[in-house]
GUMAR-29600 format. One record per residue (C-alpha): x, y, z; residue in three letters; residue number from 1. Coordinates in steps of 0.2 Angstrom, whole numbers. Layout:
<pts>
{X = X	Y = Y	Z = Z	aa = ALA	i = NUM}
...
</pts>
This chain:
<pts>
{X = -1	Y = -48	Z = -316	aa = MET	i = 1}
{X = -11	Y = -45	Z = -332	aa = LYS	i = 2}
{X = -27	Y = -55	Z = -333	aa = VAL	i = 3}
{X = -39	Y = -58	Z = -347	aa = ILE	i = 4}
{X = -57	Y = -64	Z = -343	aa = ILE	i = 5}
{X = -67	Y = -70	Z = -357	aa = VAL	i = 6}
{X = -86	Y = -68	Z = -355	aa = GLY	i = 7}
{X = -95	Y = -54	Z = -346	aa = ALA	i = 8}
{X = -109	Y = -65	Z = -338	aa = GLY	i = 9}
{X = -111	Y = -70	Z = -320	aa = ILE	i = 10}
{X = -95	Y = -80	Z = -318	aa = ALA	i = 11}
{X = -84	Y = -68	Z = -328	aa = GLY	i = 12}
{X = -90	Y = -52	Z = -318	aa = LEU	i = 13}
{X = -89	Y = -61	Z = -302	aa = ALA	i = 14}
{X = -72	Y = -67	Z = -306	aa = ALA	i = 15}
{X = -66	Y = -49	Z = -309	aa = ALA	i = 16}
{X = -73	Y = -43	Z = -292	aa = ILE	i = 17}
{X = -66	Y = -58	Z = -283	aa = ALA	i = 18}
{X = -48	Y = -56	Z = -290	aa = LEU	i = 19}
{X = -49	Y = -38	Z = -286	aa = THR	i = 20}
{X = -55	Y = -41	Z = -268	aa = LYS	i = 21}
{X = -44	Y = -55	Z = -263	aa = TRP	i = 22}
{X = -27	Y = -52	Z = -271	aa = ILE	i = 23}
{X = -18	Y = -39	Z = -261	aa = SER	i = 24}
{X = -10	Y = -30	Z = -276	aa = GLU	i = 25}
{X = -25	Y = -29	Z = -288	aa = ALA	i = 26}
{X = -21	Y = -37	Z = -305	aa = PRO	i = 27}
{X = -24	Y = -27	Z = -321	aa = SER	i = 28}
{X = -40	Y = -36	Z = -328	aa = ILE	i = 29}
{X = -47	Y = -35	Z = -345	aa = THR	i = 30}
{X = -65	Y = -42	Z = -348	aa = LEU	i = 31}
{X = -69	Y = -46	Z = -366	aa = VAL	i = 32}
{X = -86	Y = -50	Z = -372	aa = GLU	i = 33}
{X = -92	Y = -56	Z = -389	aa = LEU	i = 34}
{X = -109	Y = -47	Z = -388	aa = ARG	i = 35}
{X = -109	Y = -28	Z = -393	aa = SER	i = 36}
{X = -117	Y = -23	Z = -376	aa = GLN	i = 37}
{X = -122	Y = -31	Z = -359	aa = PRO	i = 38}
{X = -133	Y = -46	Z = -361	aa = SER	i = 39}
{X = -152	Y = -43	Z = -358	aa = THR	i = 40}
{X = -157	Y = -61	Z = -363	aa = THR	i = 41}
{X = -164	Y = -74	Z = -351	aa = GLY	i = 42}
{X = -178	Y = -75	Z = -339	aa = GLY	i = 43}
{X = -179	Y = -75	Z = -320	aa = ALA	i = 44}
{X = -166	Y = -85	Z = -312	aa = ILE	i = 45}
{X = -167	Y = -93	Z = -294	aa = GLY	i = 46}
{X = -154	Y = -88	Z = -281	aa = LEU	i = 47}
{X = -151	Y = -100	Z = -267	aa = THR	i = 48}
{X = -146	Y = -93	Z = -250	aa = PRO	i = 49}
{X = -128	Y = -97	Z = -253	aa = ASN	i = 50}
{X = -129	Y = -88	Z = -270	aa = ALA	i = 51}
{X = -135	Y = -73	Z = -261	aa = LEU	i = 52}
{X = -121	Y = -75	Z = -248	aa = ARG	i = 53}
{X = -108	Y = -75	Z = -261	aa = ALA	i = 54}
{X = -116	Y = -59	Z = -269	aa = LEU	i = 55}
{X = -116	Y = -51	Z = -252	aa = HIS	i = 56}
{X = -97	Y = -55	Z = -250	aa = ARG	i = 57}
{X = -94	Y = -47	Z = -267	aa = LEU	i = 58}
{X = -103	Y = -32	Z = -263	aa = GLY	i = 59}
{X = -117	Y = -35	Z = -276	aa = VAL	i = 60}
{X = -132	Y = -40	Z = -265	aa = LEU	i = 61}
{X = -131	Y = -22	Z = -258	aa = GLN	i = 62}
{X = -134	Y = -16	Z = -276	aa = VAL	i = 63}
{X = -149	Y = -28	Z = -278	aa = ILE	i = 64}
{X = -157	Y = -22	Z = -262	aa = GLU	i = 65}
{X = -154	Y = -4	Z = -266	aa = LYS	i = 66}
{X = -164	Y = -5	Z = -282	aa = TYR	i = 67}
{X = -176	Y = -18	Z = -276	aa = GLY	i = 68}
{X = -173	Y = -31	Z = -289	aa = TYR	i = 69}
{X = -182	Y = -47	Z = -288	aa = GLY	i = 70}
{X = -193	Y = -56	Z = -275	aa = SER	i = 71}
{X = -189	Y = -66	Z = -259	aa = SER	i = 72}
{X = -192	Y = -85	Z = -259	aa = VAL	i = 73}
{X = -195	Y = -95	Z = -244	aa = ASP	i = 74}
{X = -197	Y = -111	Z = -253	aa = CYS	i = 75}
{X = -201	Y = -120	Z = -269	aa = ILE	i = 76}
{X = -216	Y = -131	Z = -267	aa = GLU	i = 77}
{X = -218	Y = -147	Z = -278	aa = LEU	i = 78}
{X = -235	Y = -153	Z = -284	aa = PHE	i = 79}
{X = -242	Y = -168	Z = -294	aa = ASP	i = 80}
{X = -253	Y = -162	Z = -309	aa = SER	i = 81}
{X = -264	Y = -177	Z = -308	aa = HIS	i = 82}
{X = -269	Y = -175	Z = -290	aa = THR	i = 83}
{X = -265	Y = -157	Z = -286	aa = GLY	i = 84}
{X = -256	Y = -164	Z = -270	aa = GLY	i = 85}
{X = -240	Y = -157	Z = -264	aa = GLN	i = 86}
{X = -225	Y = -169	Z = -266	aa = LEU	i = 87}
{X = -214	Y = -159	Z = -255	aa = GLY	i = 88}
{X = -204	Y = -143	Z = -253	aa = ARG	i = 89}
{X = -186	Y = -136	Z = -255	aa = ILE	i = 90}
{X = -184	Y = -125	Z = -240	aa = ASN	i = 91}
{X = -173	Y = -109	Z = -240	aa = PHE	i = 92}
{X = -178	Y = -106	Z = -221	aa = THR	i = 93}
{X = -177	Y = -113	Z = -204	aa = THR	i = 94}
{X = -192	Y = -121	Z = -196	aa = MET	i = 95}
{X = -196	Y = -104	Z = -188	aa = THR	i = 96}
{X = -195	Y = -95	Z = -205	aa = GLY	i = 97}
{X = -178	Y = -87	Z = -203	aa = GLU	i = 98}
{X = -165	Y = -87	Z = -217	aa = GLY	i = 99}
{X = -151	Y = -100	Z = -217	aa = LEU	i = 100}
{X = -133	Y = -97	Z = -213	aa = GLY	i = 101}
{X = -123	Y = -82	Z = -207	aa = ASP	i = 102}
{X = -129	Y = -69	Z = -212	aa = PRO	i = 103}
{X = -146	Y = -78	Z = -213	aa = PRO	i = 104}
{X = -153	Y = -77	Z = -230	aa = LEU	i = 105}
{X = -167	Y = -85	Z = -240	aa = LYS	i = 106}
{X = -169	Y = -88	Z = -258	aa = GLY	i = 107}
{X = -172	Y = -75	Z = -271	aa = HIS	i = 108}
{X = -180	Y = -74	Z = -289	aa = ARG	i = 109}
{X = -172	Y = -61	Z = -300	aa = ILE	i = 110}
{X = -172	Y = -56	Z = -318	aa = MET	i = 111}
{X = -155	Y = -62	Z = -325	aa = ARG	i = 112}
{X = -153	Y = -45	Z = -334	aa = SER	i = 113}
{X = -155	Y = -36	Z = -317	aa = ASP	i = 114}
{X = -142	Y = -48	Z = -309	aa = LEU	i = 115}
{X = -130	Y = -43	Z = -322	aa = LEU	i = 116}
{X = -134	Y = -24	Z = -320	aa = LYS	i = 117}
{X = -130	Y = -26	Z = -301	aa = ALA	i = 118}
{X = -113	Y = -36	Z = -305	aa = LEU	i = 119}
{X = -109	Y = -23	Z = -319	aa = LEU	i = 120}
{X = -112	Y = -8	Z = -307	aa = GLU	i = 121}
{X = -99	Y = -15	Z = -295	aa = VAL	i = 122}
{X = -86	Y = -20	Z = -309	aa = VAL	i = 123}
{X = -88	Y = -3	Z = -317	aa = GLU	i = 124}
{X = -82	Y = 5	Z = -301	aa = ASN	i = 125}
{X = -66	Y = -5	Z = -300	aa = LEU	i = 126}
{X = -51	Y = 5	Z = -307	aa = PRO	i = 127}
{X = -41	Y = -10	Z = -312	aa = ASN	i = 128}
{X = -55	Y = -18	Z = -323	aa = VAL	i = 129}
{X = -58	Y = -13	Z = -341	aa = ASP	i = 130}
{X = -73	Y = -21	Z = -351	aa = ILE	i = 131}
{X = -72	Y = -23	Z = -370	aa = GLN	i = 132}
{X = -88	Y = -28	Z = -380	aa = TYR	i = 133}
{X = -89	Y = -34	Z = -397	aa = GLY	i = 134}
{X = -73	Y = -44	Z = -397	aa = ARG	i = 135}
{X = -73	Y = -60	Z = -406	aa = LYS	i = 136}
{X = -59	Y = -72	Z = -403	aa = ILE	i = 137}
{X = -52	Y = -81	Z = -418	aa = THR	i = 138}
{X = -36	Y = -90	Z = -410	aa = ALA	i = 139}
{X = -28	Y = -93	Z = -393	aa = ILE	i = 140}
{X = -9	Y = -97	Z = -391	aa = HIS	i = 141}
{X = 0	Y = -101	Z = -375	aa = GLU	i = 142}
{X = 18	Y = -103	Z = -369	aa = ASP	i = 143}
{X = 27	Y = -104	Z = -353	aa = ASP	i = 144}
{X = 26	Y = -86	Z = -350	aa = GLN	i = 145}
{X = 11	Y = -79	Z = -358	aa = HIS	i = 146}
{X = -6	Y = -82	Z = -367	aa = VAL	i = 147}
{X = -10	Y = -73	Z = -383	aa = LEU	i = 148}
{X = -27	Y = -70	Z = -390	aa = LEU	i = 149}
{X = -31	Y = -65	Z = -408	aa = THR	i = 150}
{X = -47	Y = -56	Z = -412	aa = PHE	i = 151}
{X = -57	Y = -54	Z = -428	aa = ALA	i = 152}
{X = -53	Y = -35	Z = -428	aa = ASP	i = 153}
{X = -34	Y = -40	Z = -429	aa = GLY	i = 154}
{X = -29	Y = -32	Z = -413	aa = VAL	i = 155}
{X = -21	Y = -45	Z = -402	aa = PRO	i = 156}
{X = -20	Y = -46	Z = -383	aa = MET	i = 157}
{X = -8	Y = -54	Z = -371	aa = GLN	i = 158}
{X = -9	Y = -58	Z = -353	aa = ALA	i = 159}
{X = -1	Y = -69	Z = -339	aa = ASP	i = 160}
{X = -17	Y = -77	Z = -335	aa = LEU	i = 161}
{X = -33	Y = -82	Z = -345	aa = LEU	i = 162}
{X = -49	Y = -86	Z = -337	aa = ILE	i = 163}
{X = -63	Y = -94	Z = -348	aa = GLY	i = 164}
{X = -80	Y = -89	Z = -341	aa = SER	i = 165}
{X = -89	Y = -89	Z = -358	aa = ASP	i = 166}
{X = -102	Y = -102	Z = -355	aa = GLY	i = 167}
{X = -106	Y = -119	Z = -362	aa = ILE	i = 168}
{X = -100	Y = -114	Z = -379	aa = HIS	i = 169}
{X = -83	Y = -107	Z = -372	aa = SER	i = 170}
{X = -70	Y = -102	Z = -385	aa = LYS	i = 171}
{X = -57	Y = -104	Z = -372	aa = VAL	i = 172}
{X = -61	Y = -122	Z = -370	aa = ARG	i = 173}
{X = -64	Y = -126	Z = -388	aa = THR	i = 174}
{X = -49	Y = -116	Z = -395	aa = LEU	i = 175}
{X = -36	Y = -121	Z = -381	aa = LEU	i = 176}
{X = -41	Y = -131	Z = -366	aa = ILE	i = 177}
{X = -51	Y = -146	Z = -373	aa = GLN	i = 178}
{X = -56	Y = -144	Z = -391	aa = PRO	i = 179}
{X = -65	Y = -161	Z = -392	aa = ASP	i = 180}
{X = -76	Y = -157	Z = -377	aa = ARG	i = 181}
{X = -92	Y = -151	Z = -386	aa = GLN	i = 182}
{X = -109	Y = -147	Z = -379	aa = PRO	i = 183}
{X = -122	Y = -161	Z = -380	aa = GLU	i = 184}
{X = -140	Y = -157	Z = -384	aa = TYR	i = 185}
{X = -151	Y = -165	Z = -370	aa = THR	i = 186}
{X = -167	Y = -167	Z = -381	aa = GLY	i = 187}
{X = -176	Y = -155	Z = -370	aa = LEU	i = 188}
{X = -179	Y = -136	Z = -370	aa = ALA	i = 189}
{X = -185	Y = -123	Z = -358	aa = ALA	i = 190}
{X = -199	Y = -112	Z = -363	aa = ALA	i = 191}
{X = -202	Y = -97	Z = -352	aa = SER	i = 192}
{X = -213	Y = -82	Z = -352	aa = GLY	i = 193}
{X = -222	Y = -70	Z = -341	aa = PHE	i = 194}
{X = -240	Y = -69	Z = -335	aa = THR	i = 195}
{X = -252	Y = -61	Z = -322	aa = GLU	i = 196}
{X = -264	Y = -69	Z = -310	aa = LEU	i = 197}
{X = -269	Y = -65	Z = -292	aa = SER	i = 198}
{X = -258	Y = -76	Z = -280	aa = SER	i = 199}
{X = -273	Y = -80	Z = -270	aa = ASP	i = 200}
{X = -280	Y = -91	Z = -285	aa = GLN	i = 201}
{X = -265	Y = -103	Z = -284	aa = ILE	i = 202}
{X = -259	Y = -117	Z = -272	aa = HIS	i = 203}
{X = -242	Y = -110	Z = -269	aa = TRP	i = 204}
{X = -235	Y = -95	Z = -259	aa = LYS	i = 205}
{X = -221	Y = -89	Z = -270	aa = GLN	i = 206}
{X = -214	Y = -103	Z = -281	aa = THR	i = 207}
{X = -222	Y = -119	Z = -287	aa = GLY	i = 208}
{X = -215	Y = -133	Z = -298	aa = LEU	i = 209}
{X = -228	Y = -145	Z = -305	aa = THR	i = 210}
{X = -224	Y = -162	Z = -312	aa = GLN	i = 211}
{X = -234	Y = -170	Z = -326	aa = SER	i = 212}
{X = -232	Y = -184	Z = -338	aa = GLN	i = 213}
{X = -225	Y = -172	Z = -351	aa = ARG	i = 214}
{X = -213	Y = -162	Z = -341	aa = GLY	i = 215}
{X = -212	Y = -149	Z = -327	aa = SER	i = 216}
{X = -220	Y = -132	Z = -326	aa = PHE	i = 217}
{X = -214	Y = -119	Z = -314	aa = MET	i = 218}
{X = -222	Y = -102	Z = -309	aa = SER	i = 219}
{X = -213	Y = -90	Z = -298	aa = SER	i = 220}
{X = -215	Y = -72	Z = -292	aa = LEU	i = 221}
{X = -201	Y = -62	Z = -298	aa = TYR	i = 222}
{X = -205	Y = -44	Z = -292	aa = THR	i = 223}
{X = -213	Y = -37	Z = -276	aa = PRO	i = 224}
{X = -229	Y = -37	Z = -286	aa = ASP	i = 225}
{X = -238	Y = -53	Z = -280	aa = THR	i = 226}
{X = -249	Y = -54	Z = -297	aa = ASP	i = 227}
{X = -234	Y = -55	Z = -309	aa = LYS	i = 228}
{X = -227	Y = -72	Z = -312	aa = HIS	i = 229}
{X = -212	Y = -79	Z = -322	aa = TYR	i = 230}
{X = -217	Y = -96	Z = -329	aa = VAL	i = 231}
{X = -206	Y = -109	Z = -337	aa = ALA	i = 232}
{X = -209	Y = -127	Z = -344	aa = ALA	i = 233}
{X = -197	Y = -140	Z = -347	aa = ILE	i = 234}
{X = -202	Y = -152	Z = -361	aa = MET	i = 235}
{X = -195	Y = -164	Z = -375	aa = GLU	i = 236}
{X = -192	Y = -155	Z = -391	aa = THR	i = 237}
{X = -187	Y = -158	Z = -409	aa = GLU	i = 238}
{X = -169	Y = -155	Z = -414	aa = ASP	i = 239}
{X = -166	Y = -136	Z = -411	aa = VAL	i = 240}
{X = -148	Y = -137	Z = -409	aa = ARG	i = 241}
{X = -145	Y = -124	Z = -423	aa = SER	i = 242}
{X = -153	Y = -110	Z = -412	aa = ARG	i = 243}
{X = -145	Y = -105	Z = -395	aa = ASP	i = 244}
{X = -161	Y = -98	Z = -387	aa = GLY	i = 245}
{X = -172	Y = -85	Z = -395	aa = TRP	i = 246}
{X = -187	Y = -74	Z = -391	aa = LEU	i = 247}
{X = -202	Y = -82	Z = -401	aa = ALA	i = 248}
{X = -211	Y = -70	Z = -413	aa = LYS	i = 249}
{X = -228	Y = -70	Z = -421	aa = GLY	i = 250}
{X = -235	Y = -87	Z = -424	aa = ALA	i = 251}
{X = -220	Y = -95	Z = -414	aa = GLU	i = 252}
{X = -227	Y = -87	Z = -398	aa = GLN	i = 253}
{X = -244	Y = -95	Z = -400	aa = ASP	i = 254}
{X = -236	Y = -111	Z = -405	aa = GLN	i = 255}
{X = -226	Y = -112	Z = -390	aa = ILE	i = 256}
{X = -240	Y = -107	Z = -379	aa = LYS	i = 257}
{X = -252	Y = -120	Z = -386	aa = GLN	i = 258}
{X = -238	Y = -133	Z = -384	aa = ASN	i = 259}
{X = -236	Y = -129	Z = -366	aa = VAL	i = 260}
{X = -255	Y = -128	Z = -363	aa = LEU	i = 261}
{X = -257	Y = -145	Z = -370	aa = GLY	i = 262}
{X = -245	Y = -153	Z = -358	aa = ARG	i = 263}
{X = -252	Y = -145	Z = -342	aa = TYR	i = 264}
{X = -271	Y = -147	Z = -343	aa = GLN	i = 265}
{X = -276	Y = -152	Z = -325	aa = SER	i = 266}
{X = -293	Y = -154	Z = -318	aa = LYS	i = 267}
{X = -285	Y = -154	Z = -301	aa = ALA	i = 268}
{X = -275	Y = -138	Z = -304	aa = MET	i = 269}
{X = -286	Y = -128	Z = -317	aa = PRO	i = 270}
{X = -276	Y = -112	Z = -313	aa = TYR	i = 271}
{X = -261	Y = -119	Z = -323	aa = LEU	i = 272}
{X = -271	Y = -116	Z = -339	aa = ALA	i = 273}
{X = -276	Y = -99	Z = -334	aa = THR	i = 274}
{X = -257	Y = -94	Z = -330	aa = LEU	i = 275}
{X = -252	Y = -101	Z = -347	aa = ILE	i = 276}
{X = -267	Y = -93	Z = -357	aa = GLU	i = 277}
{X = -263	Y = -76	Z = -350	aa = LYS	i = 278}
{X = -244	Y = -78	Z = -354	aa = SER	i = 279}
{X = -234	Y = -68	Z = -366	aa = HIS	i = 280}
{X = -216	Y = -64	Z = -371	aa = ASP	i = 281}
{X = -211	Y = -83	Z = -373	aa = TRP	i = 282}
{X = -193	Y = -88	Z = -375	aa = ASN	i = 283}
{X = -187	Y = -105	Z = -380	aa = LEU	i = 284}
{X = -170	Y = -111	Z = -375	aa = TYR	i = 285}
{X = -163	Y = -128	Z = -381	aa = PRO	i = 286}
{X = -154	Y = -136	Z = -366	aa = VAL	i = 287}
{X = -136	Y = -142	Z = -368	aa = PHE	i = 288}
{X = -124	Y = -150	Z = -356	aa = LYS	i = 289}
{X = -106	Y = -155	Z = -356	aa = LEU	i = 290}
{X = -100	Y = -172	Z = -352	aa = GLY	i = 291}
{X = -94	Y = -174	Z = -334	aa = PRO	i = 292}
{X = -77	Y = -171	Z = -328	aa = ARG	i = 293}
{X = -66	Y = -165	Z = -343	aa = GLY	i = 294}
{X = -50	Y = -154	Z = -342	aa = THR	i = 295}
{X = -52	Y = -137	Z = -333	aa = TRP	i = 296}
{X = -35	Y = -129	Z = -336	aa = SER	i = 297}
{X = -18	Y = -128	Z = -346	aa = THR	i = 298}
{X = -2	Y = -119	Z = -341	aa = LYS	i = 299}
{X = -10	Y = -102	Z = -340	aa = ARG	i = 300}
{X = -28	Y = -104	Z = -344	aa = ALA	i = 301}
{X = -42	Y = -110	Z = -333	aa = VAL	i = 302}
{X = -61	Y = -112	Z = -334	aa = LEU	i = 303}
{X = -75	Y = -106	Z = -322	aa = LEU	i = 304}
{X = -93	Y = -109	Z = -322	aa = GLY	i = 305}
{X = -103	Y = -117	Z = -336	aa = ASP	i = 306}
{X = -87	Y = -116	Z = -347	aa = ALA	i = 307}
{X = -80	Y = -130	Z = -336	aa = ALA	i = 308}
{X = -95	Y = -139	Z = -330	aa = HIS	i = 309}
{X = -111	Y = -135	Z = -339	aa = ALA	i = 310}
{X = -126	Y = -146	Z = -333	aa = MET	i = 311}
{X = -145	Y = -146	Z = -335	aa = PRO	i = 312}
{X = -153	Y = -132	Z = -325	aa = PRO	i = 313}
{X = -155	Y = -138	Z = -307	aa = GLN	i = 314}
{X = -158	Y = -122	Z = -297	aa = GLY	i = 315}
{X = -140	Y = -119	Z = -292	aa = GLU	i = 316}
{X = -131	Y = -114	Z = -307	aa = SER	i = 317}
{X = -129	Y = -96	Z = -302	aa = ALA	i = 318}
{X = -123	Y = -101	Z = -285	aa = ALA	i = 319}
{X = -110	Y = -113	Z = -292	aa = ILE	i = 320}
{X = -103	Y = -100	Z = -304	aa = ALA	i = 321}
{X = -102	Y = -87	Z = -290	aa = LEU	i = 322}
{X = -93	Y = -99	Z = -278	aa = GLU	i = 323}
{X = -81	Y = -104	Z = -292	aa = ASP	i = 324}
{X = -76	Y = -86	Z = -294	aa = ALA	i = 325}
{X = -74	Y = -83	Z = -275	aa = ILE	i = 326}
{X = -64	Y = -99	Z = -272	aa = VAL	i = 327}
{X = -53	Y = -95	Z = -287	aa = PHE	i = 328}
{X = -50	Y = -77	Z = -281	aa = GLY	i = 329}
{X = -45	Y = -84	Z = -263	aa = ARG	i = 330}
{X = -33	Y = -96	Z = -270	aa = ILE	i = 331}
{X = -25	Y = -83	Z = -281	aa = MET	i = 332}
{X = -22	Y = -73	Z = -266	aa = SER	i = 333}
{X = -12	Y = -86	Z = -256	aa = VAL	i = 334}
{X = 7	Y = -85	Z = -255	aa = SER	i = 335}
{X = 17	Y = -99	Z = -263	aa = SER	i = 336}
{X = 20	Y = -114	Z = -253	aa = SER	i = 337}
{X = 26	Y = -132	Z = -255	aa = SER	i = 338}
{X = 8	Y = -137	Z = -260	aa = THR	i = 339}
{X = 3	Y = -121	Z = -270	aa = ILE	i = 340}
{X = 16	Y = -114	Z = -281	aa = ASN	i = 341}
{X = 13	Y = -105	Z = -298	aa = GLY	i = 342}
{X = -2	Y = -105	Z = -308	aa = LEU	i = 343}
{X = -2	Y = -124	Z = -310	aa = HIS	i = 344}
{X = -2	Y = -127	Z = -291	aa = GLY	i = 345}
{X = -16	Y = -114	Z = -290	aa = ARG	i = 346}
{X = -26	Y = -122	Z = -304	aa = PHE	i = 347}
{X = -24	Y = -139	Z = -295	aa = MET	i = 348}
{X = -30	Y = -132	Z = -279	aa = ALA	i = 349}
{X = -45	Y = -125	Z = -287	aa = TYR	i = 350}
{X = -50	Y = -141	Z = -295	aa = GLU	i = 351}
{X = -47	Y = -151	Z = -279	aa = ARG	i = 352}
{X = -60	Y = -140	Z = -270	aa = ILE	i = 353}
{X = -73	Y = -137	Z = -284	aa = ARG	i = 354}
{X = -73	Y = -154	Z = -294	aa = ARG	i = 355}
{X = -82	Y = -163	Z = -280	aa = PRO	i = 356}
{X = -96	Y = -150	Z = -279	aa = ARG	i = 357}
{X = -98	Y = -149	Z = -298	aa = ALA	i = 358}
{X = -99	Y = -168	Z = -299	aa = ASP	i = 359}
{X = -112	Y = -169	Z = -286	aa = GLU	i = 360}
{X = -122	Y = -155	Z = -294	aa = ALA	i = 361}
{X = -121	Y = -164	Z = -311	aa = TYR	i = 362}
{X = -127	Y = -181	Z = -303	aa = ARG	i = 363}
{X = -142	Y = -172	Z = -295	aa = GLN	i = 364}
{X = -146	Y = -162	Z = -311	aa = ALA	i = 365}
{X = -146	Y = -177	Z = -322	aa = THR	i = 366}
{X = -158	Y = -186	Z = -310	aa = PHE	i = 367}
{X = -170	Y = -171	Z = -310	aa = GLY	i = 368}
{X = -168	Y = -168	Z = -328	aa = TRP	i = 369}
{X = -173	Y = -186	Z = -333	aa = ASP	i = 370}
{X = -190	Y = -184	Z = -324	aa = THR	i = 371}
{X = -195	Y = -171	Z = -337	aa = ASN	i = 372}
{X = -196	Y = -183	Z = -352	aa = LYS	i = 373}
{X = -213	Y = -189	Z = -358	aa = ASP	i = 374}
{X = -218	Y = -204	Z = -349	aa = CYS	i = 375}
{X = -233	Y = -216	Z = -345	aa = SER	i = 376}
{X = -245	Y = -214	Z = -331	aa = TRP	i = 377}
{X = -237	Y = -227	Z = -321	aa = PHE	i = 378}
{X = -219	Y = -220	Z = -324	aa = GLN	i = 379}
{X = -226	Y = -203	Z = -318	aa = HIS	i = 380}
{X = -232	Y = -210	Z = -302	aa = LYS	i = 381}
{X = -215	Y = -218	Z = -299	aa = MET	i = 382}
{X = -207	Y = -202	Z = -302	aa = ARG	i = 383}
{X = -218	Y = -193	Z = -290	aa = GLY	i = 384}
{X = -213	Y = -206	Z = -277	aa = TRP	i = 385}
{X = -195	Y = -205	Z = -281	aa = LEU	i = 386}
{X = -196	Y = -186	Z = -279	aa = THR	i = 387}
{X = -204	Y = -187	Z = -262	aa = VAL	i = 388}
{X = -189	Y = -199	Z = -257	aa = VAL	i = 389}
{X = -176	Y = -188	Z = -265	aa = PHE	i = 390}
{X = -182	Y = -172	Z = -256	aa = LEU	i = 391}
{X = -182	Y = -181	Z = -239	aa = TRP	i = 392}
{X = -165	Y = -190	Z = -242	aa = TRP	i = 393}
{X = -156	Y = -174	Z = -248	aa = THR	i = 394}
{X = -165	Y = -161	Z = -236	aa = ALA	i = 395}
{X = -150	Y = -161	Z = -223	aa = ALA	i = 396}
{X = -137	Y = -159	Z = -237	aa = SER	i = 397}
{X = -147	Y = -145	Z = -245	aa = ARG	i = 398}
{X = -147	Y = -135	Z = -228	aa = VAL	i = 399}
{X = -129	Y = -137	Z = -226	aa = LYS	i = 400}
{X = -125	Y = -132	Z = -243	aa = ARG	i = 401}
{X = -137	Y = -117	Z = -243	aa = TYR	i = 402}
{X = -128	Y = -111	Z = -226	aa = SER	i = 403}
{X = -111	Y = -112	Z = -233	aa = GLU	i = 404}
{X = -100	Y = -96	Z = -235	aa = ASP	i = 405}
{X = -85	Y = -100	Z = -246	aa = LEU	i = 406}
{X = -78	Y = -82	Z = -244	aa = ALA	i = 407}
{X = -74	Y = -87	Z = -226	aa = THR	i = 408}
{X = -73	Y = -106	Z = -225	aa = ALA	i = 409}
{X = -57	Y = -115	Z = -222	aa = ASP	i = 410}
{X = -51	Y = -120	Z = -239	aa = LEU	i = 411}
{X = -37	Y = -131	Z = -232	aa = ASP	i = 412}
{X = -24	Y = -122	Z = -244	aa = LEU	i = 413}
{X = -9	Y = -124	Z = -233	aa = ILE	i = 414}
</pts>
């Protein structure tokens, strides 16, 4: 089988590994990427225990551990900027401090570029996978037997199966699968940077999320060095849809920093201002989403990750993309039966398993995202109360989800 995977990000690289791992006769895979080289953009991302377990099954966690990428996270602590009081915690450990699931794993904060390096190291050692950079797709044509991609350089490429893992602005989705399903700007942006401050000067142990009337501010360790923090602020912004995330330069750096500083002045938590004042290397990312549901596949093409179900950041995007890849790899390895036959049957099985998870994540992301919009003092207090209730109500389901292992779970494919 010849496979083309569009997008050499987290979902695409994971899909190449998963297909190679689970299909007995490894397919010939070509990964095509628009960028001219591996991406180095993005800040530090959170990996939940189930995300780490997926990476473990793909042989990538071992690379992360070999190089010492990132920093372990026991929990995310949530605070109210007005009082400085803790609203609750998102725990990645048991009551005794052990990791969740089998193998027992905690959370992890890692630079996105380092995660991609680890994924790439595994992929580059797969003899059946070829990565081609700087390939701009101009057209996609599909029939009952093949799918044909046309590129700006005039050199076409044909395959039996096309996987679109090229993110929210997916060419596979907009040129073939569902052209009218376009990204929607949320009206919010994520500003992120880096700073240094001794951890004994702040309230939280590893990662803290502070809610204010004008958005949310996060600070997290991202290396073994306990003085170095990754910081991010979610806030309402003017229309910046023409720019898909950029590193601010010159006056923009100070403008972003002052904007963030003005939103998170807190007498109860004075170190927030210190963290922001010491910050540098700010990026600004307008946040887009896709409307829920949507079409995920055609005759010979399927979408994975954000290309299928991009949603506002909710702390589990990497886990969802990795698990998409693992589930799809396992489904592609199953022998044909009365319920799973051909690519169409496999696409339907994939959607049956993954849509409920994507829909639930979308609902939770939308709830959390709306709490970042500017609000009155009373609305802020109500949001704080709802956060307490939400964390309590969803605690058991989070532990169950973080303990999952979709590489070994019964997918009910027979």
